[in-house]
C-alpha positions in Angstrom: -5.6 -16.3 20.6 -3.9 -14.0 23.5 -4.6 -10.4 23.4 -2.4 -8.0 24.5 -2.0 -4.1 25.2 0.5 -2.6 22.9 1.8 1.1 23.7 4.0 3.3 21.3 5.9 6.3 22.6 8.1 8.8 21.3 9.1 12.0 19.7 6.7 13.9 16.9 7.7 12.6 13.6 8.8 9.2 14.4 6.1 7.4 12.5 4.3 6.3 15.5 0.7 6.5 14.0 2.1 4.7 10.8 3.0 2.0 12.3 0.6 1.7 14.8 -2.1 1.7 12.2 -0.5 -0.8 10.0 0.3 -3.0 13.2 -3.5 -2.8 14.6 -5.0 -3.8 10.7 -2.1 -7.0 10.7 -3.2 -8.0 14.2 -6.9 -7.4 13.9 -6.1 -5.1 17.1 -8.2 -1.4 17.7 -6.0 1.6 16.9 -6.2 4.8 18.9 -4.5 7.8 18.1 -4.1 9.7 21.3 -2.0 12.3 20.1 -4.8 13.4 17.4 -7.0 13.5 20.5 -4.7 16.2 21.9 -4.6 18.0 18.6 -8.6 18.3 18.4 -8.6 19.8 22.2 -5.8 22.3 20.4 -8.1 22.3 17.4 -11.0 23.7 19.7 -8.8 25.8 21.8 -7.7 27.7 18.6 -11.4 28.0 17.2 -12.6 29.5 20.4 -9.9 31.8 20.8 -8.2 30.4 23.8 -4.6 30.5 22.5 -2.8 32.6 19.9 0.7 33.0 19.4 1.6 35.4 22.6 -1.3 34.1 24.7 -2.9 30.8 26.1 -6.2 31.6 28.3 -5.7 28.3 30.1 -8.6 28.5 32.9 -11.1 29.2 30.0 -10.2 26.0 28.1 -10.4 24.2 31.6 -13.7 25.9 32.0 -14.5 24.0 28.9 -13.5 20.6 28.7 -16.8 19.0 29.5 -17.9 20.3 26.3 -15.2 18.9 24.0 -16.5 15.1 22.9 -14.0 13.4 21.1 -14.6 10.5 18.5 -13.1 7.8 16.3 -15.4 6.6 13.3 -14.1 4.2 10.6 -14.1 5.2 7.5 -13.9 2.1 5.1 -12.6 3.8 2.1 -9.9 5.0 3.8 -9.7 1.9 6.3 -8.6 3.7 9.5 -10.8 5.8 12.0 -11.3 9.5 11.5 -11.6 11.9 14.3 -14.6 13.9 15.3 -14.5 17.3 17.5 -18.4 17.6 19.1 -19.8 15.8 15.7 -17.8 17.1 13.2 -14.9 15.3 11.1 -11.6 17.6 11.8 -9.1 15.2 10.2 -7.5 17.2 8.1 -8.0 20.7 10.1 -6.0 18.8 13.3 -2.8 17.8 10.9 -1.9 21.6 10.3 1.3 23.1 11.2 -0.7 25.8 12.9 -1.8 22.8 15.2 1.2 21.4 15.7 2.5 25.0 17.2 -0.1 25.0 20.0 -0.6 20.8 20.5 2.5 20.5 23.0 1.7 23.7 24.9 -2.3 22.1 24.9 -1.0 19.1 26.3 0.9 20.0 29.1 -2.3 21.1 31.1 -2.9 18.5 33.9 -6.8 19.0 33.6 -6.4 18.4 29.8 -4.6 15.2 30.5 -6.6 14.0 33.2 -9.7 13.7 30.7 -7.9 12.3 27.9 -6.1 9.6 29.8 -9.5 8.4 31.7 -10.7 7.9 28.1 -7.8 6.7 26.4 -7.7 4.0 29.2 -11.8 3.0 28.8 -10.2 2.6 25.2 -7.9 -0.3 25.9 -9.7 -2.2 29.2 -10.5 -5.2 26.9 -7.0 -5.4 25.8 -6.2 -6.3 21.9 -5.5 -2.4 21.5 -2.2 -0.6 19.8 -2.2 2.9 21.3 0.0 5.3 20.1 1.3 8.7 22.0 3.7 10.4 24.2 3.3 8.6 27.8 1.0 5.6 26.8 3.7 3.3 28.1 4.6 4.9 31.4 0.8 6.8 32.1 -2.1 5.2 30.6 -1.2 1.9 30.1 1.7 0.9 32.4 1.0 -3.0 32.7 1.0 -3.0 28.6 2.5 -6.4 27.8 4.7 -4.8 24.7 6.1 -0.9 25.0 8.2 0.4 22.4 9.7 3.9 22.3 10.4 5.4 18.8 13.0 7.6 18.3 15.2 9.1 15.3 17.5 12.5 14.4 15.3 15.7 14.9 16.9 16.4 11.1 15.1 13.4 9.7 11.8 13.8 11.3 11.3 17.5 10.0 12.5 15.8 6.8 9.1 13.6 6.8 7.3 15.8 8.2 7.8 18.3 5.7 7.4 16.0 2.7 3.9 15.1 4.1 2.8 18.4 4.7 4.1 19.5 0.7 2.1 16.4 -0.2 -1.4 17.6 1.2 -0.8 21.3 -0.5 0.8 22.9 2.8 2.6 26.3 2.3 5.5 25.5 4.3 9.4 25.9 4.8 11.4 23.3 5.9 13.2 25.5 8.3 10.0 26.3 10.1 9.2 22.8 10.5 12.5 21.7 11.9 12.0 24.5 14.5 8.6 22.8 15.6 9.8 19.7 15.8 12.5 21.1 18.0 10.3 22.9 20.2 7.8 20.3 20.4 10.9 18.0 21.7 12.1 20.3 24.6 8.7 21.0 25.5 7.0 17.0 25.5 10.2 16.0 27.5 10.4 19.0 30.1 6.6 19.3 31.0 5.6 18.8 34.6 2.8 16.2 34.0 3.8 13.1 32.3 6.7 14.5 30.4 7.7 12.0 27.5 10.5 9.5 28.7 10.7 5.7 28.0 9.3 3.0 30.4 11.9 1.2 32.1 11.1 -2.1 30.1 10.4 -0.3 26.6 11.9 -1.4 23.6 13.8 1.6 21.6 13.4 1.5 18.0 15.7 4.6 16.0 14.4 4.7 12.6 16.8 7.3 11.6 17.7 4.7 9.2 14.9 2.2 8.6 12.2 2.3 5.7 8.7 2.1 6.8 8.5 -2.1 5.9 11.7 -2.4 7.4 10.1 -0.6 11.1 7.1 -2.7 10.5 8.8 -6.1 10.1 11.0 -5.5 12.9 7.8 -4.2 15.3 5.1 -7.0 14.0 7.6 -9.8 14.5 8.1 -8.1 18.3 4.2 -8.3 18.8 3.8 -12.0 17.3 6.7 -13.0 19.8 4.9 -11.6 22.8 1.6 -13.0 22.0 3.3 -16.3 21.4 5.2 -16.5 24.6 2.0 -15.1 26.8 -0.3 -18.2 25.2 2.5 -20.7 25.5 2.4 -19.3 29.3 -1.4 -19.7 29.6 -1.5 -22.9 28.4 0.7 -23.8 30.8 
């Protein structure tokens, strides 16, 4: 069957990763969480003292980029690939609110983006990939056969993120999470290098009032229709 590249972009906490994982599993595709890669670089930045609430040593981070190795390894028990930073499993550490507070700043650095985009493009060279992030349909895979742009109100997204962090046992308050979501929206949309914008040929999916299952069914039908139509074209 014809294989395609599926690019899923959108705002933070719109459930991009959740639906991308399910979609990849349903299609037998490779799933790549590009946001996790930026989170891993952010964790490295924090661990090495390059960023704090009132300062960011950008040059220091850039000088260390060649020493940052990010990989994904499938966890058979969990059913998805976990993120490794320089050989160490950092899946849990990169999902904290502390990392969330700095990730958009780290992602604005052109040298960071350039390095990660190259790696992301190498993951998709054989098609059959689902990747989610902020600039997948516009920068990483501008030729992707199916592009989706996920959105929802900031309040809905903050509530989802808050519930997720509480479930993990993190000590957070809703107002703090909402402020983080709004701050990330602003930084992601206004940065100079690859700002968060919807590709002209993307399909917008507003999931403010959709359940996870409703959203998945809608998206998997879009993917299957696209695959089938391309397959028919090739046969003719």
